[in-house]
C-alpha positions as CSV (number, residue, x, y, z in Angstrom):
1,M,-61.1,124.9,92.7
2,L,-59.6,125.0,96.2
3,S,-58.4,122.1,98.3
4,I,-58.0,122.6,102.0
5,E,-56.0,120.3,104.1
6,K,-55.8,120.7,107.9
7,K,-53.2,119.2,110.2
8,T,-53.2,119.6,114.0
9,N,-50.2,119.2,116.2
10,G,-51.1,120.1,119.8
11,D,-52.2,123.7,119.8
12,Q,-50.7,124.3,116.3
13,L,-52.9,124.2,113.2
14,T,-51.6,124.1,109.7
15,I,-53.9,124.8,106.8
16,A,-52.5,123.9,103.5
17,L,-54.2,125.3,100.4
18,T,-54.1,123.9,96.9
19,G,-55.5,125.7,93.8
20,R,-57.2,129.1,93.7
21,L,-58.4,131.2,96.6
22,D,-60.9,133.5,95.0
23,T,-64.5,134.8,95.4
24,V,-65.9,131.3,94.5
25,T,-63.7,129.4,97.0
26,A,-63.2,131.9,99.7
27,S,-66.3,130.9,101.6
28,D,-64.9,127.4,102.0
29,L,-61.8,128.6,103.7
30,E,-63.8,131.1,105.8
31,K,-65.9,128.2,107.2
32,E,-62.7,126.2,108.0
33,V,-61.1,129.2,109.7
34,D,-64.2,130.1,111.7
35,T,-64.7,126.5,113.0
36,S,-61.0,125.5,113.5
37,L,-59.3,128.3,115.6
38,E,-60.6,127.5,119.0
39,N,-57.7,126.4,121.3
40,V,-55.2,127.1,118.5
41,K,-52.1,129.1,119.6
42,E,-50.2,129.0,116.3
43,L,-51.8,129.1,112.9
44,I,-49.7,128.2,109.9
45,M,-51.1,128.9,106.4
46,D,-49.1,126.8,103.9
47,F,-49.4,128.3,100.4
48,E,-46.9,125.9,98.7
49,K,-49.6,124.7,96.2
50,L,-51.7,127.9,96.1
51,D,-51.7,129.3,92.6
52,Y,-53.8,132.5,93.1
53,I,-55.4,134.7,95.8
54,S,-58.0,137.3,95.2
55,S,-59.2,140.2,97.4
56,A,-61.8,137.8,98.9
57,G,-58.9,135.5,100.0
58,L,-57.0,138.5,101.4
59,R,-60.0,139.4,103.5
60,I,-60.0,135.9,105.1
61,L,-56.3,136.2,105.9
62,I,-56.9,139.5,107.7
63,S,-59.8,138.0,109.6
64,A,-57.7,135.0,110.7
65,Q,-54.8,137.3,111.6
66,K,-57.1,139.4,113.8
67,I,-58.3,136.3,115.6
68,M,-54.8,134.9,116.0
69,N,-53.5,138.3,117.4
70,N,-55.7,137.6,120.4
71,N,-55.1,133.8,120.6
72,G,-51.4,133.5,119.6
73,S,-49.6,133.8,116.3
74,M,-50.1,133.3,112.6
75,K,-47.6,132.9,109.8
76,V,-47.9,132.2,106.1
77,I,-45.3,129.9,104.6
78,N,-44.2,128.7,101.1
79,V,-45.5,131.8,99.3
80,N,-44.7,131.8,95.5
81,E,-43.5,134.9,93.6
82,S,-46.9,135.9,92.2
83,I,-48.7,135.7,95.5
84,M,-45.8,137.5,97.2
85,E,-46.2,140.3,94.6
86,I,-49.9,140.6,95.5
87,F,-48.9,140.8,99.2
88,E,-46.4,143.5,98.5
89,V,-48.7,145.6,96.3
90,T,-51.6,145.4,98.8
91,G,-49.4,146.1,101.9
92,F,-50.1,142.6,103.3
93,A,-46.4,141.9,103.3
94,D,-46.2,144.4,106.1
95,I,-49.1,143.0,108.1
96,L,-48.6,139.2,107.8
97,T,-45.7,137.1,109.1
98,I,-44.4,135.5,105.9
99,E,-41.7,132.8,105.9
């Protein structure tokens, strides 16, 4: 189960995720990202309440990062220890801006 909450502030978009981002729920986030990034200069992914991320979720993060490299910037905030470990093992810690 994944809950997606979006907040817009000017050209900044925050997407807060709650639950599990896995092969079952990744398509929901992919749809949100695909339809929400027009006119966005700063994308913030808030992982405060995200419990788990799979390779399907990582793929969407990379896709969003590529889009935002052209449009502005993207950062991931409030990452817990287990997800940070996944980022470090996969090399995503070197690719993403994590705060």
